KOLPA-68393 format. One line per 4 residues: number of its first residue (from 0); for each residue x, y, z of C-alpha. Coordinates in nm, 2 decimals. Layout:
# KOLPA-68393
NUM> X,Y,Z | ... $
END
This chain:
# KOLPA-68393
0> -3.11,-6.54,2.55 | -3.39,-6.51,2.80 | -3.39,-6.20,3.04 | -3.57,-6.04,3.32 $
4> -3.59,-5.74,3.54 | -3.59,-5.93,3.87 | -3.47,-5.84,4.21 | -3.64,-6.09,4.41 $
8> -3.42,-6.40,4.57 | -3.58,-6.71,4.43 | -3.60,-6.99,4.70 | -3.87,-7.22,4.57 $
12> -3.97,-7.33,4.20 | -4.31,-7.46,4.08 | -4.31,-7.64,3.76 | -4.60,-7.74,3.52 $
16> -4.55,-8.10,3.39 | -4.75,-8.13,3.04 | -4.62,-7.87,2.78 | -4.29,-7.79,3.02 $
20> -4.13,-8.16,3.08 | -4.29,-8.33,2.80 | -4.56,-8.27,2.52 | -4.88,-8.43,2.59 $
24> -4.93,-8.76,2.43 | -4.54,-8.77,2.35 | -4.32,-9.02,2.48 | -4.02,-8.83,2.50 $
28> -3.91,-8.53,2.73 | -3.90,-8.20,2.57 | -3.51,-8.13,2.47 | -3.30,-7.99,2.78 $
32> -3.61,-8.06,3.05 | -3.45,-8.35,3.21 | -3.09,-8.15,3.26 | -3.30,-7.87,3.40 $
36> -3.49,-8.03,3.66 | -3.14,-8.20,3.74 | -2.98,-7.85,3.77 | -3.26,-7.71,3.99 $
40> -3.24,-8.01,4.22 | -2.84,-8.00,4.26 | -2.87,-7.64,4.36 | -3.05,-7.74,4.66 $
44> -3.38,-7.54,4.56 | -3.71,-7.71,4.65 | -3.92,-7.78,4.35 | -4.27,-7.89,4.31 $
48> -4.44,-8.01,4.01 | -4.78,-7.86,3.99 | -5.04,-8.03,3.72 | -5.42,-8.00,3.64 $
52> -5.37,-8.37,3.51 | -5.65,-8.58,3.57 | -5.65,-8.85,3.33 | -5.42,-9.06,3.53 $
56> -5.35,-9.13,3.90 | -5.06,-8.96,4.07 | -4.85,-9.27,4.10 | -4.90,-9.34,3.70 $
60> -4.79,-8.98,3.65 | -4.46,-9.03,3.87 | -4.38,-9.35,3.70 | -4.42,-9.19,3.36 $
64> -4.20,-8.91,3.45 | -3.96,-9.18,3.59 | -3.93,-9.35,3.26 | -3.86,-9.03,3.07 $
68> -3.58,-8.96,3.30 | -3.69,-8.72,3.56 | -3.64,-8.80,3.92 | -3.89,-8.68,4.18 $
72> -4.08,-8.80,4.48 | -4.45,-8.88,4.46 | -4.53,-8.62,4.73 | -4.35,-8.36,4.53 $
76> -4.62,-8.38,4.25 | -4.93,-8.17,4.32 | -5.23,-8.29,4.11 | -5.57,-8.17,4.19 $
80> -5.74,-8.48,4.28 | -5.57,-8.56,4.61 | -5.66,-8.18,4.71 | -6.01,-8.22,4.60 $
84> -6.05,-8.56,4.81 | -5.93,-8.34,5.12 | -6.22,-8.11,5.05 | -6.48,-8.36,4.99 $
88> -6.39,-8.53,5.34 | -6.37,-8.21,5.51 | -6.70,-8.09,5.40 | -6.88,-8.44,5.44 $
92> -6.94,-8.42,5.03 | -7.05,-8.68,4.81 | -6.96,-8.65,4.46 | -7.11,-8.73,4.14 $
96> -6.81,-8.79,3.92 | -6.74,-8.70,3.55 | -6.36,-8.77,3.54 | -6.14,-9.01,3.32 $
100> -6.18,-9.35,3.41 | -5.84,-9.42,3.50 | -5.81,-9.12,3.74 | -6.13,-9.26,3.91 $
104> -5.91,-9.46,4.09 | -5.78,-9.19,4.29 | -6.13,-9.14,4.45 | -6.11,-9.49,4.59 $
108> -6.27,-9.44,4.96 | -6.46,-9.14,4.85 | -6.84,-9.20,4.93 | -7.02,-9.14,4.61 $
112> -7.37,-9.28,4.70 | -7.67,-8.99,4.72 | -7.44,-8.74,4.55 | -7.46,-8.36,4.70 $
116> -7.20,-8.24,4.49 | -7.04,-8.26,4.11 | -6.66,-8.31,4.02 | -6.55,-8.25,3.69 $
120> -6.21,-8.37,3.57 | -6.04,-8.39,3.23 | -6.29,-8.69,3.11 | -6.18,-8.66,2.73 $
124> -6.36,-8.92,2.55 | -6.63,-8.93,2.83 | -6.72,-8.59,2.77 | -7.05,-8.71,2.60 $
128> -7.38,-8.56,2.61 | -7.52,-8.83,2.80 | -7.26,-8.79,3.08 | -7.26,-8.41,3.08 $
132> -7.61,-8.42,3.11 | -7.64,-8.68,3.40 | -7.40,-8.40,3.57 | -7.66,-8.12,3.49 $
136> -7.92,-8.34,3.62 | -7.73,-8.44,3.94 | -7.67,-8.06,4.00 | -8.02,-7.95,3.92 $
140> -8.16,-8.21,4.19 | -7.93,-8.06,4.47 | -8.12,-7.81,4.68 | -7.76,-7.65,4.71 $
144> -7.56,-7.76,4.40 | -7.18,-7.76,4.46 | -6.97,-7.78,4.13 | -6.61,-7.85,4.15 $
148> -6.39,-7.84,3.84 | -6.01,-7.99,3.85 | -5.84,-7.69,3.69 | -6.04,-7.45,3.45 $
152> -5.80,-7.48,3.17 | -5.95,-7.39,2.80 | -5.74,-7.63,2.61 | -5.38,-7.83,2.58 $
156> -5.18,-7.97,2.30 | -5.18,-8.34,2.26 | -5.00,-8.49,1.95 | -4.94,-8.18,1.78 $
160> -5.29,-8.08,1.79 | -5.49,-7.84,2.04 | -5.77,-8.03,2.23 | -6.05,-7.89,2.48 $
164> -5.96,-7.90,2.85 | -6.21,-7.94,3.12 | -6.27,-7.56,3.15 | -6.52,-7.54,2.88 $
168> -6.73,-7.81,2.98 | -6.71,-7.67,3.35 | -6.87,-7.34,3.22 | -7.15,-7.51,3.02 $
172> -7.25,-7.67,3.33 | -7.21,-7.34,3.55 | -7.44,-7.17,3.28 | -7.69,-7.45,3.27 $
176> -7.74,-7.49,3.64 | -7.67,-7.16,3.73 | -7.41,-7.24,4.00 | -7.05,-7.12,4.06 $
180> -6.77,-7.32,4.00 | -6.52,-7.40,4.27 | -6.17,-7.46,4.12 | -5.94,-7.70,4.26 $
184> -5.57,-7.70,4.08 | -5.45,-7.41,3.89 | -5.52,-7.13,3.88 | -5.69,-7.13,4.22 $
188> -5.51,-6.93,4.48 | -5.58,-7.20,4.75 | -5.40,-7.47,4.54 | -5.07,-7.24,4.45 $
192> -5.08,-7.19,4.84 | -5.10,-7.52,4.95 | -4.78,-7.60,4.73 | -4.59,-7.28,4.88 $
196> -4.67,-7.40,5.24 | -4.55,-7.74,5.15 | -4.20,-7.61,5.02 | -4.20,-7.33,5.31 $
200> -4.15,-7.08,5.08 | -4.31,-6.73,5.06 | -4.49,-6.62,4.72 | -4.24,-6.34,4.67 $
204> -3.97,-6.59,4.70 | -4.09,-6.83,4.46 | -4.14,-6.86,4.06 | -4.39,-7.07,3.87 $
208> -4.27,-7.22,3.50 | -4.56,-7.29,3.26 | -4.68,-7.28,2.91 | -5.04,-7.16,2.99 $
212> -5.01,-6.80,3.03 | -5.36,-6.82,3.24 | -5.37,-7.08,3.46 | -5.00,-7.09,3.53 $
216> -4.84,-6.75,3.48 | -5.13,-6.55,3.56 | -5.25,-6.77,3.86 | -4.91,-6.78,4.01 $
220> -4.87,-6.36,3.97 | -5.20,-6.33,4.15 | -5.07,-6.51,4.44 | -4.77,-6.28,4.46 $
224> -4.52,-6.52,4.28 | -4.34,-6.45,3.96 | -4.45,-6.63,3.64 | -4.23,-6.75,3.34 $
228> -4.40,-6.87,3.03 | -4.18,-7.10,2.83 | -4.26,-7.14,2.45 | -4.31,-7.51,2.45 $
232> -4.64,-7.69,2.48 | -4.98,-7.48,2.42 | -4.78,-7.17,2.38 | -4.88,-6.94,2.09 $
236> -4.72,-6.61,1.96 | -5.03,-6.42,2.05 | -4.94,-6.51,2.42 | -4.68,-6.26,2.40 $
240> -4.92,-5.97,2.34 | -5.21,-6.10,2.61 | -5.41,-5.82,2.72 | -5.42,-5.92,3.06 $
244> -5.11,-6.13,3.17 | -4.80,-6.01,3.14 | -4.55,-6.28,3.21 | -4.21,-6.16,3.41 $
248> -4.03,-6.34,3.15 | -4.06,-6.57,2.82 | -3.81,-6.83,2.81 | -3.77,-7.08,2.47 $
252> -3.79,-7.41,2.71 | -3.73,-7.52,3.07 | -3.37,-7.51,3.02 | -3.37,-7.14,2.94 $
256> -3.59,-7.08,3.22 | -3.35,-7.24,3.46 | -3.08,-7.00,3.35 | -3.27,-6.72,3.47 $
260> -3.41,-6.88,3.79 | -3.04,-7.01,3.93 | -2.92,-6.63,3.86 | -3.18,-6.51,4.10 $
264> -3.12,-6.77,4.33 | -2.78,-6.67,4.43 $
END
């Protein structure tokens, strides 16, 4: 059974989606995850679903989760695209987009003519040499190049295989164009803070549950939250001896993590 040495009272919960609620590419939820979410909701704890998912729109993701048996509202899901759209509008930026074709629908209404920044998402098969080079050329043509990455994950698990995430491609453009990437999504402190503000919960009273030891757990801890890593999704045994990030607890799955959380919420 999972355990932890924690004396904080938990008042809010942040959950990763892929690798915690369901395995990426799979059509069924991870065992116990539907029940786990219901237990948190029944306990009256505010729950927010934090994801770097950029291969589909937020509405499509919500519908997928509902089909799998989960119950949540659209506005309780926090992907990076709505957040970056707010940034673009606030700073009068016009992006050159290198994102998944489906996710591009969430950029509707954003001016992309005469780009003055580049936005990179998990474009999967769209990460061709041609498309990456176009993004590079766009950056090099700008007087003050700006590169946004929707998350900075290294890889994730899809259909039992590890596949490259957006991070390696962002790092390639960062190196080639000599520009510092602005991260929108996990592990950005700004991203986590916006979720906590939405819940009305302070960092010391919140916990993040994820399968990514760096983006989920490390990012949450850097903001002052507790972090639990589940042994599902992209978890690897090496994570338990990570040189930099030490989770507050490990749990075999979300259901086991919820046992810990509910004990600390009383």
